[in-house]
N, CA, C and O atoms as a GROMACS GRO file, in nm:
protein
  516
    1MET      N    1  10.490  10.305   8.674
    1MET     CA    2  10.504  10.206   8.779
    1MET      C    3  10.469  10.070   8.720
    1MET      O    4  10.368  10.054   8.652
    2LYS      N    5  10.552   9.973   8.745
    2LYS     CA    6  10.525   9.837   8.700
    2LYS      C    7  10.431   9.770   8.800
    2LYS      O    8  10.452   9.776   8.921
    3TRP      N    9  10.328   9.707   8.748
    3TRP     CA   10  10.224   9.647   8.831
    3TRP      C   11  10.282   9.552   8.935
    3TRP      O   12  10.243   9.555   9.052
    4GLU      N   13  10.375   9.468   8.892
    4GLU     CA   14  10.430   9.366   8.981
    4GLU      C   15  10.510   9.425   9.097
    4GLU      O   16  10.542   9.353   9.192
    5THR      N   17  10.543   9.554   9.092
    5THR     CA   18  10.615   9.615   9.204
    5THR      C   19  10.525   9.641   9.323
    5THR      O   20  10.572   9.657   9.435
    6TRP      N   21  10.393   9.646   9.299
    6TRP     CA   22  10.303   9.671   9.412
    6TRP      C   23  10.200   9.561   9.433
    6TRP      O   24  10.145   9.551   9.543
    7ASP      N   25  10.172   9.478   9.335
    7ASP     CA   26  10.075   9.370   9.351
    7ASP      C   27  10.150   9.240   9.375
    7ASP      O   28  10.213   9.186   9.284
    8ILE      N   29  10.144   9.189   9.498
    8ILE     CA   30  10.224   9.073   9.537
    8ILE      C   31  10.181   8.944   9.469
    8ILE      O   32  10.255   8.845   9.474
    9ASP      N   33  10.064   8.941   9.407
    9ASP     CA   34  10.015   8.820   9.342
    9ASP      C   35  10.048   8.813   9.193
    9ASP      O   36  10.031   8.708   9.130
   10VAL      N   37  10.096   8.923   9.137
   10VAL     CA   38  10.121   8.930   8.992
   10VAL      C   39  10.270   8.918   8.964
   10VAL      O   40  10.352   8.991   9.020
   11SER      N   41  10.304   8.825   8.875
   11SER     CA   42  10.442   8.808   8.833
   11SER      C   43  10.478   8.912   8.728
   11SER      O   44  10.585   8.973   8.732
   12GLU      N   45  10.386   8.931   8.632
   12GLU     CA   46  10.408   9.028   8.525
   12GLU      C   47  10.277   9.053   8.451
   12GLU      O   48  10.178   8.981   8.471
   13LEU      N   49  10.277   9.154   8.367
   13LEU     CA   50  10.168   9.178   8.273
   13LEU      C   51  10.214   9.130   8.136
   13LEU      O   52  10.330   9.147   8.100
   14SER      N   53  10.122   9.069   8.061
   14SER     CA   54  10.156   9.028   7.925
   14SER      C   55  10.051   9.082   7.828
   14SER      O   56   9.939   9.115   7.867
   15GLU      N   57  10.090   9.090   7.703
   15GLU     CA   58  10.001   9.132   7.595
   15GLU      C   59   9.929   9.264   7.625
   15GLU      O   60   9.809   9.277   7.605
   16VAL      N   61  10.005   9.361   7.674
   16VAL     CA   62   9.950   9.493   7.706
   16VAL      C   63   9.923   9.567   7.575
   16VAL      O   64  10.013   9.585   7.493
   17SER      N   65   9.797   9.610   7.556
   17SER     CA   66   9.757   9.669   7.428
   17SER      C   67   9.781   9.819   7.417
   17SER      O   68   9.767   9.875   7.308
   18GLY      N   69   9.817   9.884   7.525
   18GLY     CA   70   9.838  10.028   7.518
   18GLY      C   71   9.873  10.087   7.653
   18GLY      O   72   9.906  10.014   7.746
   19PRO      N   73   9.866  10.221   7.664
   19PRO     CA   74   9.899  10.289   7.789
   19PRO      C   75   9.783  10.282   7.890
   19PRO      O   76   9.682  10.215   7.867
   20LEU      N   77   9.801  10.350   7.998
   20LEU     CA   78   9.698  10.355   8.103
   20LEU      C   79   9.583  10.443   8.055
   20LEU      O   80   9.579  10.563   8.082
   21GLU      N   81   9.489  10.380   7.982
   21GLU     CA   82   9.372  10.452   7.931
   21GLU      C   83   9.255  10.355   7.918
   21GLU      O   84   9.274  10.234   7.914
   22ASN      N   85   9.136  10.411   7.910
   22ASN     CA   86   9.015  10.329   7.898
   22ASN      C   87   9.028  10.232   7.781
   22ASN      O   88   9.070  10.269   7.672
   23GLY      N   89   8.991  10.108   7.805
   23GLY     CA   90   8.990  10.007   7.700
   23GLY      C   91   9.120   9.931   7.682
   23GLY      O   92   9.123   9.833   7.608
   24THR      N   93   9.228   9.974   7.747
   24THR     CA   94   9.353   9.900   7.734
   24THR      C   95   9.335   9.760   7.792
   24THR      O   96   9.279   9.743   7.901
   25LYS      N   97   9.381   9.662   7.719
   25LYS     CA   98   9.369   9.522   7.762
   25LYS      C   99   9.508   9.467   7.794
   25LYS      O  100   9.608   9.510   7.737
   26PHE      N  101   9.511   9.372   7.886
   26PHE     CA  102   9.636   9.307   7.925
   26PHE      C  103   9.602   9.179   8.000
   26PHE      O  104   9.485   9.154   8.031
   27ASN      N  105   9.702   9.100   8.029
   27ASN     CA  106   9.685   8.979   8.107
   27ASN      C  107   9.768   8.988   8.234
   27ASN      O  108   9.884   9.030   8.230
   28PHE      N  109   9.708   8.951   8.346
   28PHE     CA  110   9.786   8.928   8.467
   28PHE      C  111   9.845   8.788   8.454
   28PHE      O  112   9.772   8.693   8.425
   29VAL      N  113   9.974   8.774   8.475
   29VAL     CA  114  10.036   8.643   8.489
   29VAL      C  115  10.058   8.627   8.639
   29VAL      O  116  10.142   8.695   8.698
   30MET      N  117   9.983   8.535   8.698
   30MET     CA  118   9.983   8.521   8.844
   30MET      C  119  10.110   8.450   8.892
   30MET      O  120  10.162   8.360   8.825
   31LYS      N  121  10.158   8.493   9.008
   31LYS     CA  122  10.285   8.446   9.062
   31LYS      C  123  10.283   8.299   9.104
   31LYS      O  124  10.372   8.223   9.066
   32ASP      N  125  10.186   8.258   9.181
   32ASP     CA  126  10.188   8.126   9.242
   32ASP      C  127  10.109   8.020   9.167
   32ASP      O  128  10.074   7.917   9.224
   33SER      N  129  10.080   8.044   9.042
   33SER     CA  130  10.004   7.946   8.963
   33SER      C  131  10.034   7.970   8.815
   33SER      O  132  10.108   8.061   8.780
   34ASN      N  133   9.976   7.890   8.734
   34ASN     CA  134   9.991   7.910   8.589
   34ASN      C  135   9.874   7.988   8.533
   34ASN      O  136   9.851   7.986   8.412
   35ILE      N  137   9.801   8.057   8.617
   35ILE     CA  138   9.680   8.128   8.573
   35ILE      C  139   9.718   8.258   8.502
   35ILE      O  140   9.800   8.336   8.549
   36ILE      N  141   9.655   8.277   8.388
   36ILE     CA  142   9.664   8.402   8.314
   36ILE      C  143   9.524   8.462   8.314
   36ILE      O  144   9.429   8.399   8.268
   37ALA      N  145   9.513   8.584   8.364
   37ALA     CA  146   9.382   8.648   8.381
   37ALA      C  147   9.370   8.769   8.288
   37ALA      O  148   9.436   8.871   8.311
   38PRO      N  149   9.287   8.760   8.183
   38PRO     CA  150   9.265   8.875   8.094
   38PRO      C  151   9.195   8.989   8.168
   38PRO      O  152   9.104   8.966   8.247
   39CYS      N  153   9.240   9.112   8.142
   39CYS     CA  154   9.186   9.230   8.211
   39CYS      C  155   9.164   9.344   8.113
   39CYS      O  156   9.217   9.344   8.002
   40VAL      N  157   9.086   9.441   8.156
   40VAL     CA  158   9.065   9.564   8.079
   40VAL      C  159   9.059   9.681   8.178
   40VAL      O  160   9.011   9.667   8.290
   41LEU      N  161   9.108   9.796   8.134
   41LEU     CA  162   9.103   9.918   8.215
   41LEU      C  163   8.980  10.000   8.181
   41LEU      O  164   8.937  10.006   8.066
   42SER      N  165   8.923  10.064   8.283
   42SER     CA  166   8.810  10.155   8.264
   42SER      C  167   8.817  10.265   8.369
   42SER      O  168   8.900  10.260   8.460
   43ASN      N  169   8.731  10.363   8.356
   43ASN     CA  170   8.724  10.475   8.451
   43ASN      C  171   8.860  10.541   8.473
   43ASN      O  172   8.890  10.587   8.583
   44VAL      N  173   8.941  10.546   8.368
   44VAL     CA  174   9.074  10.605   8.380
   44VAL      C  175   9.061  10.757   8.374
   44VAL      O  176   9.011  10.814   8.277
   45LYS      N  177   9.109  10.821   8.478
   45LYS     CA  178   9.118  10.967   8.484
   45LYS      C  179   9.259  10.999   8.530
   45LYS      O  180   9.298  10.965   8.642
   46GLU      N  181   9.335  11.064   8.444
   46GLU     CA  182   9.476  11.089   8.472
   46GLU      C  183   9.496  11.153   8.609
   46GLU      O  184   9.430  11.252   8.642
   47ASN      N  185   9.586  11.098   8.686
   47ASN     CA  186   9.620  11.144   8.821
   47ASN      C  187   9.502  11.140   8.917
   47ASN      O  188   9.506  11.207   9.021
   48GLU      N  189   9.396  11.064   8.885
   48GLU     CA  190   9.280  11.056   8.974
   48GLU      C  191   9.235  10.913   9.002
   48GLU      O  192   9.218  10.876   9.118
   49SER      N  193   9.217  10.831   8.896
   49SER     CA  194   9.160  10.699   8.922
   49SER      C  195   9.175  10.606   8.803
   49SER      O  196   9.198  10.649   8.689
   50PHE      N  197   9.162  10.477   8.832
   50PHE     CA  198   9.145  10.376   8.727
   50PHE      C  199   9.084  10.252   8.789
   50PHE      O  200   9.097  10.227   8.909
   51THR      N  201   9.017  10.174   8.705
   51THR     CA  202   8.959  10.047   8.745
   51THR      C  203   9.012   9.940   8.652
   51THR      O  204   9.020   9.960   8.530
   52PHE      N  205   9.048   9.826   8.709
   52PHE     CA  206   9.084   9.711   8.627
   52PHE      C  207   8.985   9.599   8.659
   52PHE      O  208   8.951   9.577   8.775
   53SER      N  209   8.941   9.531   8.557
   53SER     CA  210   8.848   9.420   8.579
   53SER      C  211   8.885   9.307   8.486
   53SER      O  212   8.939   9.328   8.378
   54GLY      N  213   8.855   9.187   8.530
   54GLY     CA  214   8.891   9.072   8.450
   54GLY      C  215   8.831   8.944   8.503
   54GLY      O  216   8.741   8.944   8.588
   55GLN      N  217   8.884   8.835   8.451
   55GLN     CA  218   8.831   8.705   8.490
   55GLN      C  219   8.942   8.600   8.483
   55GLN      O  220   9.044   8.617   8.417
   56MET      N  221   8.916   8.491   8.554
   56MET     CA  222   9.007   8.377   8.554
   56MET      C  223   8.925   8.251   8.534
   56MET      O  224   8.803   8.250   8.551
   57LEU      N  225   8.993   8.146   8.499
   57LEU     CA  226   8.930   8.014   8.490
   57LEU      C  227   8.804   8.015   8.405
   57LEU      O  228   8.697   7.970   8.446
   58LYS      N  229   8.821   8.067   8.284
   58LYS     CA  230   8.713   8.073   8.185
   58LYS      C  231   8.590   8.150   8.234
   58LYS      O  232   8.477   8.119   8.195
   59GLY      N  233   8.612   8.250   8.318
   59GLY     CA  234   8.505   8.339   8.359
   59GLY      C  235   8.429   8.299   8.484
   59GLY      O  236   8.337   8.370   8.524
   60ILE      N  237   8.464   8.188   8.547
   60ILE     CA  238   8.388   8.150   8.667
   60ILE      C  239   8.437   8.225   8.791
   60ILE      O  240   8.371   8.223   8.895
   61ALA      N  241   8.552   8.291   8.780
   61ALA     CA  242   8.600   8.381   8.885
   61ALA      C  243   8.628   8.516   8.820
   61ALA      O  244   8.714   8.527   8.732
   62LYS      N  245   8.556   8.617   8.863
   62LYS     CA  246   8.573   8.752   8.809
   62LYS      C  247   8.622   8.843   8.920
   62LYS      O  248   8.604   8.815   9.039
   63PHE      N  249   8.686   8.953   8.880
   63PHE     CA  250   8.738   9.046   8.981
   63PHE      C  251   8.736   9.188   8.927
   63PHE      O  252   8.729   9.212   8.807
   64LYS      N  253   8.742   9.281   9.022
   64LYS     CA  254   8.746   9.424   8.989
   64LYS      C  255   8.824   9.495   9.098
   64LYS      O  256   8.802   9.474   9.216
   65GLY      N  257   8.916   9.581   9.056
   65GLY     CA  258   8.992   9.662   9.149
   65GLY      C  259   8.986   9.808   9.106
   65GLY      O  260   8.987   9.838   8.987
   66THR      N  261   8.981   9.897   9.204
   66THR     CA  262   8.976  10.040   9.175
   66THR      C  263   9.080  10.112   9.259
   66THR      O  264   9.094  10.087   9.379
   67VAL      N  265   9.152  10.203   9.195
   67VAL     CA  266   9.250  10.287   9.263
   67VAL      C  267   9.204  10.431   9.247
   67VAL      O  268   9.185  10.479   9.136
   68LEU      N  269   9.188  10.500   9.361
   68LEU     CA  270   9.150  10.642   9.362
   68LEU      C  271   9.262  10.721   9.428
   68LEU      O  272   9.310  10.683   9.535
   69LEU      N  273   9.302  10.829   9.365
   69LEU     CA  274   9.403  10.919   9.420
   69LEU      C  275   9.335  11.050   9.459
   69LEU      O  276   9.266  11.111   9.378
   70LYS      N  277   9.356  11.091   9.584
   70LYS     CA  278   9.293  11.214   9.633
   70LYS      C  279   9.401  11.306   9.689
   70LYS      O  280   9.470  11.269   9.784
   71PRO      N  281   9.416  11.425   9.631
   71PRO     CA  282   9.513  11.520   9.687
   71PRO      C  283   9.476  11.556   9.831
   71PRO      O  284   9.359  11.577   9.863
   72VAL      N  285   9.576  11.562   9.917
   72VAL     CA  286   9.555  11.601  10.056
   72VAL      C  287   9.571  11.752  10.064
   72VAL      O  288   9.675  11.806  10.024
   73PRO      N  289   9.469  11.823  10.117
   73PRO     CA  290   9.480  11.969  10.129
   73PRO      C  291   9.600  12.011  10.215
   73PRO      O  292   9.635  11.942  10.311
   74ASP      N  293   9.662  12.124  10.179
   74ASP     CA  294   9.782  12.170  10.250
   74ASP      C  295   9.761  12.182  10.400
   74ASP      O  296   9.848  12.142  10.477
   75ASP      N  297   9.646  12.236  10.444
   75ASP     CA  298   9.624  12.253  10.587
   75ASP      C  299   9.613  12.118  10.658
   75ASP      O  300   9.644  12.109  10.777
   76GLU      N  301   9.569  12.014  10.588
   76GLU     CA  302   9.558  11.881  10.648
   76GLU      C  303   9.696  11.815  10.658
   76GLU      O  304   9.722  11.740  10.753
   77LYS      N  305   9.784  11.842  10.562
   77LYS     CA  306   9.919  11.785  10.563
   77LYS      C  307   9.996  11.832  10.686
   77LYS      O  308  10.073  11.756  10.745
   78LYS      N  309   9.975  11.958  10.725
   78LYS     CA  310  10.049  12.015  10.837
   78LYS      C  311  10.011  11.952  10.970
   78LYS      O  312  10.094  11.943  11.061
   79HIS      N  313   9.886  11.907  10.983
   79HIS     CA  314   9.835  11.858  11.111
   79HIS      C  315   9.821  11.706  11.118
   79HIS      O  316   9.775  11.652  11.219
   80THR      N  317   9.859  11.638  11.012
   80THR     CA  318   9.848  11.492  11.011
   80THR      C  319   9.978  11.433  10.957
   80THR      O  320  10.070  11.505  10.920
   81ASN      N  321   9.981  11.304  10.953
   81ASN     CA  322  10.097  11.233  10.902
   81ASN      C  323  10.076  11.194  10.756
   81ASN      O  324  10.144  11.104  10.706
   82LYS      N  325   9.982  11.259  10.688
   82LYS     CA  326   9.950  11.223  10.550
   82LYS      C  327  10.051  11.281  10.453
   82LYS      O  328  10.112  11.385  10.479
   83GLY      N  329  10.067  11.212  10.342
   83GLY     CA  330  10.155  11.260  10.236
   83GLY      C  331  10.082  11.358  10.147
   83GLY      O  332   9.984  11.420  10.188
   84VAL      N  333  10.131  11.372  10.026
   84VAL     CA  334  10.075  11.466   9.930
   84VAL      C  335   9.943  11.412   9.871
   84VAL      O  336   9.852  11.489   9.839
   85THR      N  337   9.935  11.280   9.857
   85THR     CA  338   9.819  11.217   9.795
   85THR      C  339   9.772  11.100   9.881
   85THR      O  340   9.852  11.020   9.929
   86GLU      N  341   9.641  11.092   9.899
   86GLU     CA  342   9.581  10.978   9.968
   86GLU      C  343   9.540  10.876   9.862
   86GLU      O  344   9.482  10.912   9.760
   87ILE      N  345   9.570  10.749   9.888
   87ILE     CA  346   9.537  10.643   9.792
   87ILE      C  347   9.431  10.553   9.853
   87ILE      O  348   9.443  10.506   9.966
   88ASP      N  349   9.326  10.529   9.775
   88ASP     CA  350   9.219  10.438   9.816
   88ASP      C  351   9.217  10.323   9.716
   88ASP      O  352   9.200  10.346   9.596
   89TYR      N  353   9.235  10.200   9.763
   89TYR     CA  354   9.241  10.083   9.675
   89TYR      C  355   9.139   9.980   9.722
   89TYR      O  356   9.143   9.936   9.837
   90THR      N  357   9.049   9.942   9.634
   90THR     CA  358   8.951   9.839   9.666
   90THR      C  359   8.962   9.726   9.565
   90THR      O  360   9.001   9.747   9.450
   91PHE      N  361   8.929   9.606   9.610
   91PHE     CA  362   8.936   9.488   9.523
   91PHE      C  363   8.825   9.393   9.564
   91PHE      O  364   8.800   9.372   9.683
   92GLU      N  365   8.758   9.335   9.464
   92GLU     CA  366   8.652   9.238   9.494
   92GLU      C  367   8.655   9.126   9.391
   92GLU      O  368   8.695   9.145   9.277
   93MET      N  369   8.610   9.010   9.435
   93MET     CA  370   8.594   8.895   9.346
   93MET      C  371   8.447   8.856   9.347
   93MET      O  372   8.379   8.867   9.449
   94TYR      N  373   8.398   8.808   9.232
   94TYR     CA  374   8.258   8.768   9.221
   94TYR      C  375   8.246   8.662   9.113
   94TYR      O  376   8.345   8.621   9.054
   95GLY      N  377   8.125   8.620   9.087
   95GLY     CA  378   8.101   8.509   8.995
   95GLY      C  379   8.094   8.380   9.075
   95GLY      O  380   8.120   8.382   9.195
   96PRO      N  381   8.060   8.268   9.013
   96PRO     CA  382   8.042   8.143   9.087
   96PRO      C  383   8.162   8.105   9.174
   96PRO      O  384   8.147   8.080   9.293
   97LEU      N  385   8.282   8.102   9.116
   97LEU     CA  386   8.400   8.066   9.194
   97LEU      C  387   8.455   8.186   9.270
   97LEU      O  388   8.508   8.172   9.381
   98GLY      N  389   8.442   8.305   9.212
   98GLY     CA  390   8.489   8.426   9.280
   98GLY      C  391   8.420   8.448   9.413
   98GLY      O  392   8.483   8.488   9.511
   99GLY      N  393   8.288   8.423   9.417
   99GLY     CA  394   8.213   8.435   9.542
   99GLY      C  395   8.261   8.337   9.647
   99GLY      O  396   8.274   8.372   9.764
  100LEU      N  397   8.289   8.214   9.605
  100LEU     CA  398   8.342   8.114   9.698
  100LEU      C  399   8.481   8.153   9.746
  100LEU      O  400   8.514   8.135   9.863
  101MET      N  401   8.562   8.206   9.655
  101MET     CA  402   8.696   8.250   9.695
  101MET      C  403   8.688   8.364   9.796
  101MET      O  404   8.764   8.368   9.892
  102ASN      N  405   8.594   8.457   9.774
  102ASN     CA  406   8.573   8.565   9.870
  102ASN      C  407   8.542   8.510  10.008
  102ASN      O  408   8.591   8.560  10.109
  103TYR      N  409   8.461   8.406  10.011
  103TYR     CA  410   8.418   8.348  10.139
  103TYR      C  411   8.531   8.269  10.205
  103TYR      O  412   8.563   8.291  10.322
  104PHE      N  413   8.592   8.178  10.130
  104PHE     CA  414   8.690   8.088  10.189
  104PHE      C  415   8.832   8.144  10.193
  104PHE      O  416   8.915   8.098  10.272
  105LYS      N  417   8.861   8.241  10.111
  105LYS     CA  418   8.996   8.299  10.106
  105LYS      C  419   8.995   8.449  10.136
  105LYS      O  420   9.083   8.522  10.092
  106SER      N  421   8.895   8.493  10.211
  106SER     CA  422   8.881   8.638  10.236
  106SER      C  423   9.004   8.696  10.306
  106SER      O  424   9.044   8.809  10.276
  107LYS      N  425   9.064   8.620  10.397
  107LYS     CA  426   9.182   8.670  10.467
  107LYS      C  427   9.296   8.698  10.369
  107LYS      O  428   9.364   8.800  10.378
  108GLU      N  429   9.317   8.606  10.274
  108GLU     CA  430   9.423   8.623  10.175
  108GLU      C  431   9.391   8.738  10.079
  108GLU      O  432   9.480   8.815  10.042
  109ILE      N  433   9.265   8.749  10.039
  109ILE     CA  434   9.225   8.856   9.947
  109ILE      C  435   9.240   8.992  10.013
  109ILE      O  436   9.296   9.085   9.955
  110VAL      N  437   9.190   9.003  10.136
  110VAL     CA  438   9.203   9.130  10.209
  110VAL      C  439   9.351   9.160  10.235
  110VAL      O  440   9.395   9.274  10.219
  111GLY      N  441   9.427   9.058  10.275
  111GLY     CA  442   9.570   9.077  10.301
  111GLY      C  443   9.645   9.123  10.177
  111GLY      O  444   9.731   9.210  10.185
  112GLY      N  445   9.612   9.064  10.062
  112GLY     CA  446   9.676   9.103   9.937
  112GLY      C  447   9.642   9.245   9.898
  112GLY      O  448   9.728   9.319   9.849
  113THR      N  449   9.516   9.284   9.920
  113THR     CA  450   9.473   9.421   9.889
  113THR      C  451   9.545   9.520   9.980
  113THR      O  452   9.593   9.624   9.935
  114GLU      N  453   9.551   9.488  10.109
  114GLU     CA  454   9.618   9.577  10.204
  114GLU      C  455   9.767   9.588  10.173
  114GLU      O  456   9.825   9.697  10.181
  115LYS      N  457   9.830   9.477  10.138
  115LYS     CA  458   9.973   9.479  10.105
  115LYS      C  459   9.995   9.561   9.978
  115LYS      O  460  10.093   9.636   9.968
  116GLY      N  461   9.905   9.547   9.880
  116GLY     CA  462   9.915   9.626   9.758
  116GLY      C  463   9.906   9.775   9.788
  116GLY      O  464   9.983   9.854   9.733
  117LEU      N  465   9.813   9.812   9.875
  117LEU     CA  466   9.799   9.953   9.913
  117LEU      C  467   9.925  10.002   9.984
  117LEU      O  468   9.974  10.111   9.955
  118GLU      N  469   9.978   9.922  10.077
  118GLU     CA  470  10.102   9.960  10.146
  118GLU      C  471  10.215   9.984  10.047
  118GLU      O  472  10.289  10.082  10.059
  119LYS      N  473  10.228   9.895   9.950
  119LYS     CA  474  10.336   9.909   9.851
  119LYS      C  475  10.314  10.031   9.762
  119LYS      O  476  10.411  10.099   9.727
  120MET      N  477  10.188  10.061   9.725
  120MET     CA  478  10.160  10.182   9.646
  120MET      C  479  10.202  10.306   9.723
  120MET      O  480  10.264  10.396   9.667
  121ILE      N  481  10.169  10.311   9.852
  121ILE     CA  482  10.204  10.426   9.936
  121ILE      C  483  10.355  10.438   9.947
  121ILE      O  484  10.410  10.548   9.937
  122GLU      N  485  10.422  10.326   9.969
  122GLU     CA  486  10.568  10.326   9.980
  122GLU      C  487  10.633  10.378   9.851
  122GLU      O  488  10.724  10.461   9.856
  123ILE      N  489  10.586  10.329   9.737
  123ILE     CA  490  10.640  10.374   9.608
  123ILE      C  491  10.612  10.523   9.589
  123ILE      O  492  10.698  10.598   9.543
  124SER      N  493  10.491  10.566   9.624
  124SER     CA  494  10.453  10.706   9.610
  124SER      C  495  10.541  10.796   9.699
  124SER      O  496  10.588  10.901   9.656
  125ASP      N  497  10.561  10.752   9.824
  125ASP     CA  498  10.645  10.830   9.916
  125ASP      C  499  10.788  10.843   9.864
  125ASP      O  500  10.848  10.950   9.871
  126ASN      N  501  10.841  10.733   9.812
  126ASN     CA  502  10.978  10.735   9.759
  126ASN      C  503  10.988  10.821   9.633
  126ASN      O  504  11.090  10.887   9.610
  127TYR      N  505  10.881  10.822   9.553
  127TYR     CA  506  10.878  10.900   9.429
  127TYR      C  507  10.875  11.050   9.459
  127TYR      O  508  10.937  11.130   9.388
  128SER      N  509  10.801  11.088   9.566
  128SER     CA  510  10.784  11.231   9.595
  128SER      C  511  10.900  11.289   9.673
  128SER      O  512  10.906  11.410   9.692
  129GLU      N  513  10.994  11.205   9.718
  129GLU     CA  514  11.108  11.256   9.794
  129GLU      C  515  11.212  11.318   9.705
  129GLU      O  516  11.315  11.366   9.754
   0.00000   0.00000   0.00000
């Protein structure tokens, strides 16, 4: 899956150092600005989870996002509207400017995270069909 297909703020990834594994480094090229945000992957467990963390603006805005995939038990699938896998996506910003962005731009940050989750679910549903 290409990152930019589900993250509405990312135009592309650049300088990707490897596959989806611990320690892989890459840059987010942000859509609505000239910001390039260096990132690294951690907590990668195939078909289970990964965390991406990075910084912008020389480190005064830092961020961390985590994606967790949880298989939905067969008996739960029959009685709910859930798909094969439940996706949990969290995102946070911190650091001097990141904390201010969380406060003043929380609606946009939460909205972007929710939209990213919606797009992940949509892609997953289309993939499993």
